[in-house]
MARVORO-157961 format. One record per residue (C-alpha): residue in one letter; x, y, z. Coordinates in steps of 0.02 Angstrom, whole numbers. Example, Ala and Ser with C-alpha at 12.3 -4.5 7.8 and 13.67 -1.06 7.14 Angstrom:
2
- code/u/v/w
- A/615/-225/390 $
- S/684/-53/357 $
***
This chain:
266
- code/u/v/w
- M/776/1289/1072 $
- K/634/1306/1196 $
- I/453/1333/1143 $
- N/385/1497/1212 $
- V/208/1477/1279 $
- C/70/1599/1324 $
- L/-63/1521/1437 $
- G/-241/1586/1446 $
- G/-333/1542/1606 $
- A/-169/1510/1696 $
- T/-241/1523/1872 $
- G/-392/1410/1841 $
- W/-415/1228/1892 $
- A/-336/1153/1736 $
- G/-229/1301/1686 $
- S/-136/1313/1851 $
- E/-87/1129/1847 $
- L/-30/1148/1666 $
- A/73/1302/1714 $
- R/166/1197/1841 $
- G/192/1062/1711 $
- I/265/1188/1589 $
- A/383/1250/1725 $
- R/445/1072/1757 $
- S/472/1041/1571 $
- G/644/1070/1502 $
- E/577/1106/1327 $
- L/447/1240/1364 $
- N/456/1418/1429 $
- L/301/1507/1498 $
- V/324/1688/1444 $
- A/152/1759/1483 $
- A/-8/1711/1575 $
- V/-187/1775/1567 $
- S/-299/1797/1719 $
- R/-411/1950/1728 $
- S/-429/1944/1917 $
- N/-240/1933/1946 $
- A/-176/2051/1812 $
- G/-16/2143/1857 $
- R/49/2007/1972 $
- R/176/1868/1941 $
- L/106/1693/1916 $
- G/219/1617/2049 $
- E/150/1737/2178 $
- V/-29/1686/2140 $
- L/4/1498/2130 $
- N/135/1497/2270 $
- D/264/1420/2154 $
- P/435/1505/2139 $
- D/468/1418/1973 $
- L/331/1521/1890 $
- D/396/1696/1858 $
- S/291/1746/1707 $
- P/188/1908/1712 $
- I/-2/1898/1716 $
- F/-107/2003/1597 $
- A/-292/2043/1598 $
- T/-323/2000/1416 $
- V/-252/1886/1283 $
- P/-205/2028/1162 $
- E/-101/2107/1301 $
- A/-15/1942/1339 $
- L/20/1910/1155 $
- M/127/2067/1150 $
- H/256/1949/1228 $
- S/300/1850/1073 $
- C/259/1665/1092 $
- D/265/1511/984 $
- V/109/1429/1056 $
- Y/-45/1502/1139 $
- V/-146/1384/1252 $
- E/-330/1428/1268 $
- Y/-398/1380/1440 $
- T/-515/1526/1476 $
- K/-704/1538/1453 $
- P/-819/1481/1310 $
- D/-884/1657/1277 $
- V/-710/1727/1238 $
- A/-619/1572/1176 $
- K/-650/1601/991 $
- Q/-589/1781/990 $
- N/-436/1731/1092 $
- V/-391/1593/969 $
- L/-412/1709/819 $
- A/-305/1843/903 $
- A/-168/1717/936 $
- L/-167/1654/757 $
- R/-159/1831/689 $
- S/-12/1866/805 $
- G/82/1720/726 $
- A/61/1589/862 $
- H/5/1409/846 $
- V/-142/1368/961 $
- V/-191/1226/1078 $
- V/-375/1236/1129 $
- G/-426/1160/1295 $
- T/-582/1266/1321 $
- S/-747/1182/1278 $
- G/-902/1262/1203 $
- L/-840/1306/1027 $
- S/-957/1251/888 $
- E/-920/1172/720 $
- T/-953/1341/640 $
- D/-826/1421/756 $
- Y/-695/1292/709 $
- A/-731/1314/524 $
- E/-695/1500/541 $
- I/-540/1467/646 $
- D/-477/1344/515 $
- V/-486/1477/379 $
- V/-384/1600/482 $
- A/-259/1466/534 $
- R/-226/1418/354 $
- E/-212/1601/302 $
- H/-72/1620/429 $
- N/5/1448/399 $
- R/-24/1400/581 $
- G/-90/1246/670 $
- V/-234/1230/793 $
- L/-251/1073/897 $
- A/-422/1070/980 $
- V/-434/939/1116 $
- G/-596/909/1210 $
- N/-504/808/1341 $
- F/-316/785/1362 $
- A/-332/628/1470 $
- L/-270/468/1389 $
- T/-426/372/1442 $
- A/-535/500/1352 $
- V/-428/483/1195 $
- L/-451/294/1201 $
- L/-639/313/1226 $
- Q/-647/410/1063 $
- K/-542/284/967 $
- F/-641/135/1033 $
- A/-805/224/994 $
- E/-751/255/814 $
- A/-713/70/796 $
- A/-881/21/870 $
- A/-977/142/757 $
- K/-912/50/604 $
- L/-1008/-105/661 $
- I/-1152/-39/767 $
- P/-1273/84/685 $
- Q/-1358/161/838 $
- W/-1285/256/986 $
- E/-1315/400/1105 $
- I/-1193/504/1208 $
- I/-1209/559/1389 $
- D/-1093/687/1467 $
- Y/-1081/724/1653 $
- A/-1011/880/1735 $
- P/-1033/980/1896 $
- D/-1183/1094/1917 $
- T/-1068/1246/1898 $
- K/-1018/1205/1718 $
- V/-1107/1330/1605 $
- D/-1073/1254/1434 $
- A/-1161/1100/1368 $
- P/-1118/981/1294 $
- T/-939/967/1354 $
- G/-796/982/1231 $
- T/-765/796/1250 $
- A/-943/753/1198 $
- R/-941/877/1053 $
- E/-777/808/989 $
- L/-840/630/1004 $
- A/-998/670/906 $
- D/-896/758/771 $
- R/-779/610/752 $
- L/-922/485/742 $
- S/-1006/589/607 $
- K/-855/554/498 $
- V/-880/366/522 $
- R/-1068/361/488 $
- R/-1232/438/541 $
- P/-1329/344/676 $
- E/-1483/254/612 $
- R/-1631/297/723 $
- T/-1782/183/728 $
- V/-1893/333/771 $
- P/-1836/499/697 $
- I/-1820/639/825 $
- D/-1955/743/740 $
- K/-2076/598/762 $
- T/-2054/597/952 $
- V/-2217/601/1047 $
- G/-2194/727/1188 $
- P/-2058/858/1214 $
- K/-1921/828/1085 $
- E/-1794/896/1211 $
- A/-1816/733/1307 $
- R/-1715/650/1167 $
- G/-1567/764/1201 $
- A/-1481/885/1081 $
- T/-1429/836/906 $
- V/-1244/879/885 $
- S/-1155/821/727 $
- H/-1300/698/701 $
- S/-1278/615/873 $
- Q/-1398/634/1019 $
- I/-1310/705/1172 $
- H/-1384/713/1347 $
- S/-1293/831/1467 $
- V/-1308/799/1654 $
- R/-1258/943/1769 $
- L/-1261/896/1953 $
- P/-1156/920/2111 $
- G/-1035/778/2143 $
- Y/-979/753/1964 $
- V/-811/807/1894 $
- L/-810/762/1709 $
- S/-869/600/1628 $
- A/-915/547/1453 $
- E/-1015/393/1406 $
- I/-1072/321/1241 $
- I/-1199/182/1228 $
- F/-1211/77/1070 $
- G/-1365/-30/1044 $
- M/-1409/-180/936 $
- A/-1548/-309/951 $
- D/-1531/-399/1118 $
- Q/-1361/-320/1157 $
- H/-1279/-155/1196 $
- L/-1103/-88/1224 $
- T/-1057/51/1346 $
- I/-890/143/1339 $
- R/-858/270/1476 $
- H/-721/388/1535 $
- D/-724/457/1713 $
- A/-610/595/1776 $
- G/-549/612/1955 $
- S/-547/770/2059 $
- S/-375/834/2007 $
- A/-316/909/1843 $
- R/-156/805/1838 $
- P/-221/679/1707 $
- Y/-233/821/1580 $
- V/-57/890/1599 $
- D/44/762/1501 $
- G/-76/768/1355 $
- A/-75/958/1353 $
- L/115/963/1357 $
- L/121/843/1211 $
- A/-3/952/1115 $
- I/104/1106/1145 $
- R/258/1017/1079 $
- K/170/949/925 $
- V/50/1085/868 $
- G/188/1174/773 $
- T/194/1028/651 $
- L/12/1058/598 $
- I/-76/1176/479 $
- G/-260/1217/504 $
- V/-379/1146/634 $
- H/-354/968/696 $
- R/-471/886/822 $
- G/-416/767/959 $
- L/-252/726/1043 $
- D/-233/570/936 $
- A/-198/687/789 $
- V/-20/691/857 $
- L/-17/515/933 $
- D/28/351/850 $
- L/-135/258/883 $
***
């Protein structure tokens, strides 16, 4: 039996590529799409793809009136939380691809997910190279006590840090806390120069033209350092396979789970 999917942000950069991937999949069925600027139209008309016949709605609650098994959140940070909660309360499992949600947000989402016996798979980055960056960084943190994270994105990205960087910091916090030689509150000069403290890690967010999405973590020890970095290209294709896998697997989960490797054998 096919998995019925509702896709928020279906006409966006990542969402449109995922919509095409869902259409090519034999296991998934896109029953509804969300795009405020294209509401009332058919998705295939907007994306010039005859395989996409799902209706487009202006809001997630409207789209969820078409019963679905999985809701995919690919909209905007300011509405992502309320969209996820609405989907859970409607009885759908949720895959989160939108960045900008905080640890407090996910704690609240986890409560609602467990109340409704539903799974939420929150993935900062669906690309396999990003998944491997996180796994390698966790291994390095067990041996190296100091690190800092840098995330890069285009100048148009409004949220900072990226979901990839937030997720990385959260995962490392479960390994250990970084040991700083000089505590942040002892910094001489503007403390903002040391970046933002997120889940105990320092994150520096670069927003400039010419970047797509990149994440870098630098580990330091006396007379040596280790850099692990993921760089994304200009297309959204690297994220499709990971997102399709998340859609297929999220129904096996209960509560909030972070990272694509939650459903991978790594």
